[in-house]
Structures are given as structure tokens and as C-alpha cells.
C-alpha positions in Angstrom: 22.9 -5.5 -18.1 20.7 -8.5 -19.1 17.0 -8.3 -19.7 16.1 -10.0 -16.4 18.5 -7.9 -14.4 17.2 -4.7 -16.0 13.6 -5.5 -15.2 14.5 -6.5 -11.7 16.4 -3.3 -11.1 13.7 -1.1 -12.5 10.9 -2.8 -10.5 12.8 -3.0 -7.2 13.8 0.7 -7.6 10.1 1.7 -8.0 9.2 -0.7 -5.2 11.6 1.2 -2.8 8.7 3.7 -2.7 6.8 0.8 -1.1 9.6 0.2 1.5 9.4 3.9 2.5 5.6 3.7 2.4 5.7 0.8 4.9 8.3 2.4 7.1 6.6 5.7 7.3 3.3 4.0 8.0 4.5 1.8 10.9 7.2 4.0 12.6 4.6 6.2 14.4 3.4 3.2 16.4 6.7 3.2 18.4 6.7 6.9 19.2 3.0 7.9 19.5 2.8 7.5 23.3 6.2 9.3 23.8 5.0 12.2 21.6 1.8 12.4 23.7 3.9 12.9 26.8 6.5 15.1 25.2 4.0 17.7 23.9 1.4 17.1 26.6 -1.2 16.2 23.9 -4.9 15.8 24.7 -6.8 12.8 23.1 -7.9 14.9 20.0 -4.3 16.2 19.4 -3.0 12.6 19.9 -5.4 11.3 17.3 -4.3 14.1 14.9 -0.6 13.3 15.5 -1.1 9.7 14.5 -3.5 10.3 11.6 -2.1 13.5 10.1 0.1 11.4 7.7 -3.0 9.7 6.6 -4.6 13.0 5.6 -1.4 13.6 3.6 -1.9 10.2 1.9 -5.4 11.3 0.9 -3.9 14.4 -0.8 -1.0 12.5 -2.4 -3.3 9.7 -3.7 -5.9 12.2 -4.9 -3.4 14.2 -7.0 -0.7 11.5 -7.6 -2.3 10.6 -11.0 -1.8 14.1 -12.3 2.0 14.4 -12.2 2.2 10.7 -13.2 0.3 11.6 -16.4 1.9 15.0 -17.1 5.5 14.6 -15.9 5.8 10.9 -16.3 6.0 8.0 -13.9 9.8 8.3 -13.3 9.8 12.1 -12.5 6.9 11.6 -10.1 8.8 8.9 -8.3 11.8 11.3 -7.9 9.6 14.0 -6.3 8.1 11.3 -4.0 11.7 10.4 -2.9 12.3 14.0 -2.0 9.1 14.2 0.1 10.2 11.1 2.1 13.7 12.5 2.6 12.6 15.9 3.9 9.8 14.4 6.0 12.2 12.1 7.8 14.6 14.9 8.6 11.9 17.3 9.5 10.0 15.1 12.0 13.3 14.0 13.6 14.5 17.6 14.2 11.1 19.3 15.0 10.9 21.1 18.3 7.4 22.4 17.7 4.3 20.2 17.5 2.8 22.2 14.6 6.1 21.8 12.6 6.1 18.1 13.4 2.6 17.8 11.9 3.7 19.6 8.7 6.5 17.2 8.1 4.4 14.1 9.0 1.8 15.4 6.5 4.5 15.7 3.9 5.6 12.1 4.4 1.9 11.1 4.1 1.8 12.9 0.7 4.8 10.8 -0.4 3.0 7.6 0.8 -0.2 8.5 -1.1 1.6 9.5 -4.3 3.8 6.4 -4.2 0.8 4.1 -3.9 -0.3 5.6 -7.3 2.9 6.0 -9.2 5.0 2.9 -8.1 2.4 0.2 -8.9 1.5 2.1 -12.1 5.2 2.1 -13.2 5.8 -1.5 -12.4 2.5 -2.6 -14.1 3.5 -0.8 -17.3 7.0 -2.3 -17.5 6.1 -5.9 -16.4 5.7 -8.8 -18.9 2.2 -10.3 -18.6 3.4 -13.6 -17.3 5.1 -12.1 -14.3 3.2 -8.9 -13.8 1.5 -10.1 -10.6 4.8 -11.1 -9.0 6.5 -7.8 -10.0 3.7 -5.5 -8.8 3.4 -7.6 -5.6 7.0 -6.7 -5.0 5.7 -3.2 -4.2 3.6 -4.8 -1.4 6.5 -7.0 -0.3 8.6 -3.8 0.2 5.7 -2.2 2.1 5.7 -5.0 4.6 9.5 -5.2 4.7 9.4 -1.4 5.5 6.8 -2.1 8.3 9.0 -4.9 9.7 12.2 -2.7 9.6 10.3 0.1 11.3 9.1 -2.2 14.1 12.6 -3.6 14.6 14.2 -0.2 14.4 11.8 1.1 17.1 12.6 -1.8 19.3 16.4 -1.5 18.9 16.4 2.3 19.3 14.1 2.4 22.3 16.8 2.8 24.9 18.7 5.8 23.4 17.3 8.1 26.0 14.7 10.9 25.9 15.5 11.6 22.2 15.1 8.0 21.1 12.0 9.0 19.2 14.0 11.4 17.0 16.3 8.6 15.9 13.3 6.3 15.2 11.8 8.9 12.8 15.1 10.2 11.4 16.6 6.9 10.3 14.2 6.8 7.4 16.3 9.5 5.6 18.9 6.9 4.7 16.7 4.7 2.5 15.0 7.8 1.1 18.4 9.0 -0.1 19.0 5.6 -1.8 15.6 5.8 -3.5 16.4 9.3 -4.7 19.6 8.2 -6.4 18.4 4.9 -7.9 15.3 6.4 -9.4 17.5 8.6 -11.6 18.8 5.4 -13.3 15.6 3.8 -14.5 13.8 4.5 -17.8 10.4 6.1 -18.2 7.4 3.9 -18.7 7.2 2.9 -22.4 3.4 3.1 -22.4 3.6 6.7 -21.1 6.2 7.6 -23.7 4.1 6.3 -26.5 0.6 7.3 -25.4 1.4 10.7 -23.7 4.4 11.9 -25.7 4.2 9.9 -29.0 7.8 8.7 -28.7 7.2 5.4 -30.6 10.9 4.4 -31.1 12.0 5.2 -27.6 9.0 3.2 -26.3 9.9 0.3 -28.7 13.5 0.3 -27.4 12.3 -0.2 -23.8 9.6 -2.8 -24.8 12.4 -4.7 -26.6 14.3 -5.0 -23.3 11.1 -6.1 -21.5 10.2 -8.8 -24.0 11.7 -8.7 -27.5 9.3 -11.3 -28.8 6.2 -9.2 -28.1 7.6 -5.6 -28.5 6.3 -4.9 -32.0 2.9 -6.5 -31.2 2.6 -4.4 -28.0 3.4 -1.2 -29.9 0.8 -2.1 -32.6 -1.9 -2.8 -30.0 -1.2 0.4 -28.2 -1.3 2.5 -31.4 -4.6 0.8 -32.3 -6.1 1.6 -28.9 -4.8 5.1 -29.1 -6.3 5.6 -32.5 -9.7 4.4 -31.3 -9.5 6.6 -28.2 -8.8 9.7 -30.4 -12.0 9.1 -32.4 -14.0 9.4 -29.1 -14.5 12.2 -26.7 -11.8 12.8 -24.1 -12.0 9.8 -21.7 -13.4 10.6 -18.3 -13.0 8.1 -15.5 -16.5 8.6 -14.1 -18.3 8.2 -17.4 -20.6 5.2 -17.8 -18.2 3.1 -19.8 -15.8 2.8 -16.9 -18.4 2.1 -14.2 -17.3 -1.6 -13.7 -13.6 -1.0 -13.1 -14.4 2.0 -10.9 -16.8 -0.1 -8.8 -14.3 -2.9 -8.5 -11.4 -0.6 -7.4 -13.5 1.3 -4.8 -15.0 -1.8 -3.3 -11.6 -3.6 -3.1 -10.0 -0.5 -1.4 -12.8 -0.2 1.1 -12.6 -3.9 2.0 -8.8 -3.6 2.5 -9.3 -1.1 5.3 -12.4 -2.4 7.0 -10.4 -5.6 7.6 -8.9 -3.5 10.4 -5.3 -3.8 9.1 -4.2 -0.2 9.7 -5.8 0.0 13.1 -3.6 -3.0 14.1 -0.5 -1.7 12.4 -0.7 1.8 13.9 -1.9 0.7 17.3 -0.2 -2.7 17.7 1.8 -1.9 20.9 -1.3 -0.3 22.4 -3.5 -3.3 21.5 -1.0 -5.7 23.0 -0.7 -3.7 26.2 -4.6 -3.8 26.4 -4.2 -7.6 26.7 -1.7 -7.4 29.5 1.7 -7.4 27.8 4.4 -4.9 29.1 5.6 -2.1 26.9 8.9 -3.8 25.8 7.0 -7.1 25.1 4.4 -5.2 23.1 7.0 -3.6 20.9 8.6 -7.0 20.3 5.2 -8.5 19.5 4.7 -5.7 17.0 7.9 -6.7 15.3 6.5 -10.3 15.2 3.6 -8.9 13.3 6.0 -7.3 10.8 7.9 -10.5 10.4 4.8 -12.7 9.7 3.5 -10.0 7.3 6.8 -10.2 5.4 7.0 -14.0 5.2 3.4 -14.5 4.0 3.6 -11.6 1.5 6.7 -13.4 0.1 4.7 -16.6 -0.1 1.9 -14.8 -1.9 4.3 -13.2 -4.3 5.5 -16.7 -5.4 2.0 -18.0 -6.1 0.0 -15.0 -7.2 0.6 -15.6 -11.0 0.0 -19.3 -10.6 -3.1 -19.4 -8.4 -4.5 -16.1 -9.5 -5.7 -13.0 -7.6 -9.2 -14.3 -6.9 -8.2 -17.6 -5.3 -5.9 -15.8 -2.9 -8.7 -13.5 -1.9 -11.1 -16.4 -1.3 -8.7 -18.2 1.0 -7.7 -15.0 2.8 -11.3 -13.9 3.4 -12.1 -17.2 5.2 -9.1 -16.9 7.5 -9.8 -13.2 8.3 -13.4 -13.9 9.2 -12.3 -16.7 11.7 -9.3 -14.9 13.3 -11.1 -11.5 13.8 -14.1 -13.3 15.2 -12.0 -15.1 17.7 -10.2 -11.9 18.7 -13.6 -10.3 19.2 -14.6 -13.2 21.5 -11.4 -12.8 23.6 -12.3 -9.1 24.2 -15.9 -9.9 25.0 -14.9 -12.6 27.5 -11.8 -10.8 28.7 -9.9 -14.0 28.3 -6.3 -12.8 27.7 -4.6 -15.7 29.4 -1.2 -16.7 27.8 -0.6 -15.5 24.3 -4.1 -15.9 22.8 -4.8 -12.5 21.3 -1.2 -11.9 20.0 -1.2 -15.4 18.4 -4.6 -14.8 16.8 -3.4 -11.4 15.4 -0.3 -13.2 14.0 -2.5 -15.6 12.2 -4.7 -12.7 11.0 -1.7 -10.9 9.6 -0.7 -14.1 7.8 -4.1 -14.4 6.0 -4.2 -10.7 5.3 -0.6 -10.7 3.8 -1.5 -13.7 1.6 -4.6 -12.2 0.2 -5.6 -8.5 0.5 -2.1 -7.3 1.2 -0.5 -9.0 -1.9 -3.4 -8.5 -4.3 -4.7 -4.9 -3.8 -2.1 -2.9 -5.7 -1.8 -5.6 -8.4 -5.5 -5.8 -9.0 -6.3 -2.1 -9.0 -3.4 -1.4 -11.4 -4.6 -4.0 -13.8 -8.3 -3.4 -14.3 -8.3 0.1 -15.8 -7.8 0.8 -19.5 -4.6 2.6 -20.7 -6.3 5.9 -21.2 -7.5 6.2 -17.6 -5.1 3.9 -15.7 -3.4 6.7 -13.8 -6.6 8.3 -12.7 -8.1 4.9 -11.9 -5.1 4.0 -9.8 -5.4 7.3 -8.0 -9.1 6.6 -7.3 -8.3 3.2 -5.8 -5.5 4.7 -3.7 -7.6 7.6 -2.6 -10.4 5.4 -1.4 -7.9 3.2 0.4 -6.4 6.1 2.3 -9.7 7.8 3.0 -10.8 4.7 4.7 -7.4 4.3 6.4 -7.7 7.8 7.9 -11.2 7.1 9.2 -10.2 3.8 10.8 -7.0 5.1 12.3 -8.6 8.3 13.6 -11.6 6.6 15.1 -10.2 3.4 16.4 -9.0 4.6 19.9 -12.3 6.5 20.6 -14.6 3.7 19.2 -12.6 1.0 21.0 -12.8 2.9 24.3 -16.6 3.6 23.9 -17.8 0.3 22.5 -15.0 -2.0 23.6 -12.5 -4.1 21.6 -15.0 -6.9 21.1 -17.4 -4.8 19.1 -14.7 -3.3 17.0 -13.2 -6.7 16.0 -16.7 -8.2 15.4 -17.4 -5.4 13.0 -14.1 -6.1 11.1 -15.1 -9.8 10.9 -18.5 -9.0 9.5 -17.0 -6.8 6.8 -14.8 -9.7 5.8 -17.9 -11.8 5.2 -19.0 -9.2 2.7 -15.5 -9.3 1.2 -15.8 -13.1 0.7 -19.0 -12.6 -1.2 -17.3 -9.9 -3.3 -14.4 -12.2 -4.2 -16.7 -15.1 -4.9 -19.4 -13.4 -7.0 -18.0 -10.1 -8.4 -14.2 -10.1 -8.7 -12.8 -11.1 -12.1 -9.5 -13.0 -12.5 -6.7 -11.0 -14.2 -3.7 -13.3 -14.0 -1.5 -14.1 -17.0 -2.9 -11.9 -19.7 -1.8 -8.6 -21.3 -3.2 -5.3 -19.9 -5.1 -4.9 -23.1 -6.7 -8.3 -22.7 -7.5 -7.7 -19.0 -9.4 -4.6 -20.1 -11.6 -6.6 -22.4 -12.2 -9.3 -19.7 -13.2 -6.7 -17.1 -15.8 -5.1 -19.4 -17.1 -8.5 -20.6 -17.4 -10.0 -17.1 
């Protein structure tokens, strides 16, 4: 297999974790109202049913860095694939609400852990000049999974009273593919060298990645390892890592206070609030998934040329405008025609082109080798904590304060994100991870 094909196969395999991440995240939107009727759930139980997977993601992201460091990136991806597989089968076959929650939670653990391990793996095997594009492939697969989940929900909606079981259970098929393909990729060469001292095995993989820079990369890693050994055991929350920690936490918070997960989880419900029928609402949700996919693909093509920061600046302006206009529509109750769905489509386009494409790339790049796994876990944990808060609170807050106030809050948060991208965020495109490390600390 050629170098290019090998790299593509390795990265697309890891990015399959992103596809399952996206599918698992979005599939609940098509079944949550059916589940409410099936198990006669009260509002609290309904909120828990929708958000239980997010609590699993918190656990998965919190501890995903530990197996990634101790077992390796590849073995961690294998266990994540198993979690997805059994979650899909378990939720589809569950006849008890409590058991359903257990398997949804397990799927959430897989999502949280994959948001740590998959970008980490791709970052560590990618050549500097295409790293943004390759890591963004993880995000592309997330939105592809979201689109497939929306379309699957729409196509399976008429299979009778058990249609929801098919909607959830179909995920077992791509999970099985992920399980098989992950057995055929190598371990991260940086992990082999820094965590196991296997220099020659790491050199062999680096030679496949880029034969011209393999020896220099090995030398740089050995120098950085030697320097790290002369210091105390690195701790993520020590003063020396304050800047990357701050960048990762703020970036992850802004990702969620944009309202993205509220819209993905509750898209059919939001569309029904504007007067669309149930079938039209499901189809409009699929439209969101399609636009998300198209603009993530566009961002993937330009992220290494334009840079991470420029995409964030453009996206922030678009998000401020679209969220503000949606808030105005709710305040005035002007839902004539296709106004709110159209605005949300434009919102998704700007989000996919900026935050959606950049988040996993940026967070995986800014931490030094010795704390990259724990730093990636911190960014992912912050992301999923905020996602759980937004998803759990959205129905109650929207009912109490109204949709206008909720979307106005999201718009105001994007003003702060614009200031962050303009004044605080460093550019990380086109340089080795070791050079990015120096740039982050020097900024």
C-alpha cells in the first residue's frame, strides 16, 4: 500500500469513531418523542432520556486520556468500537426504561472517549502540512454520521410502533465495521516512542508518514523526552501549561454556547414550534445534516490554507447574525414561510465552516507531547459538560423564557467568541506539533 493510501486508511479508520459519534448524537432526535409516549415519561424523565448519553460522554472524555496513554491510542479505539456496538444493540432491544438508559449511557461513554482518542491518533500520525485536513476528517465524519442518522430516522419512520428500535439498532452495522478496521492500523508512533521507548518501530511508521522528516522527527522527540525527564513529572494544571489549558477550555465552552447541540438534539421539536408538521420537521432536520456535511467538507479543503483563526473569525460573524435573526423571529412570532428553518440552515453552514471544523484540530494541536492526551481529555470533557448542560436545560429554559431569549443568549456568546478568535487565539496551521508548542507558549 502506498504512503498516501496508508495515511488515508489509518486516518479514515480512526475517523469512523467520529461517524459513530455523530450518529449516536443525532439519532435520539427522531425517537425522543416516541420514547416519551412509549414509557409514559414525565418531563424530568424525558430530559434524562435525551441527556443520559451526554453524561456518558462526560465520563468517557474525563477518563479517555488514561487508556490512550496506558494502553495506546489503537487499543483505546478498539474498546470504543465495542462500546458503540453494544450500545446500539442494547438500546434497540431494551424493554425496560432503566436498561435503555444504561445502554444509552454506554454509547455516550464511547462518544466521549472517541472525542479524545481519535483526534489524538490522527494528530500524531498526520504530516504537518495536511494535519488540519486530516484531523478535520474526524469532524467531517461526525457531521456525516449526523446526516445519516437524520436520513435514517426519516426513512424508517413508517415501520410501525417499533420503528424507533430500528432507528437505534442500525448503528450496530457501522460499529462492527469500525471494530474490524481498527485492528488493521498501526499504533501512534509518538506513543510508541515516548510511552514505550520503541524507537525503531516508531521510526518505521514515521518513515511511512514522511520519509524525508522521519529521522528529524525522532531526534526532536528524543530531545524533548530527555528534557522532560530532567524535570518533575508533568502535570496538566501546573503553571507552565496555563495558556494551552485556558485556550482549550474557552474554545470548548464557546463551541457549546453557540447552541449547536440544542439545535441538533431538538431540531424536529424546534421546527414544530415554528409550525411545521412532524414529517416536515424530520425532513428539515435532514436538511440541517446535509448543510452541515457540505460546509464541513468545504472547511476541510481550506483549513490548512486559510488557517484555523481565519475560519473562526468568519464563522463568528455569521453565527452572531443568524442567531440574532432567529431570536427576533421568536420575539415577534413571525414564522411565515420558511424563515426560521432557512436561518438555521445558514447558522449550521457558518458553524460547520468554523467551530465545527476547527475544534478537534485546534485542541489536539496546542498541547505539548507529554500532556497531549490529558489536554485533549480536558478539552473534550469541557465540551461535553457544556453540551449536557445545554441539552438538559434547553426545553425547560425555552418553555420558561421563550425561544427568543434563548437564541439571543447564544448570539451574545458568539460576540465573545469573536473577541476570543480576534485577540487571544493563536494560529497553528502548517507547522510541526513541536513548533506549535513553542508558538503557543510564546504568544
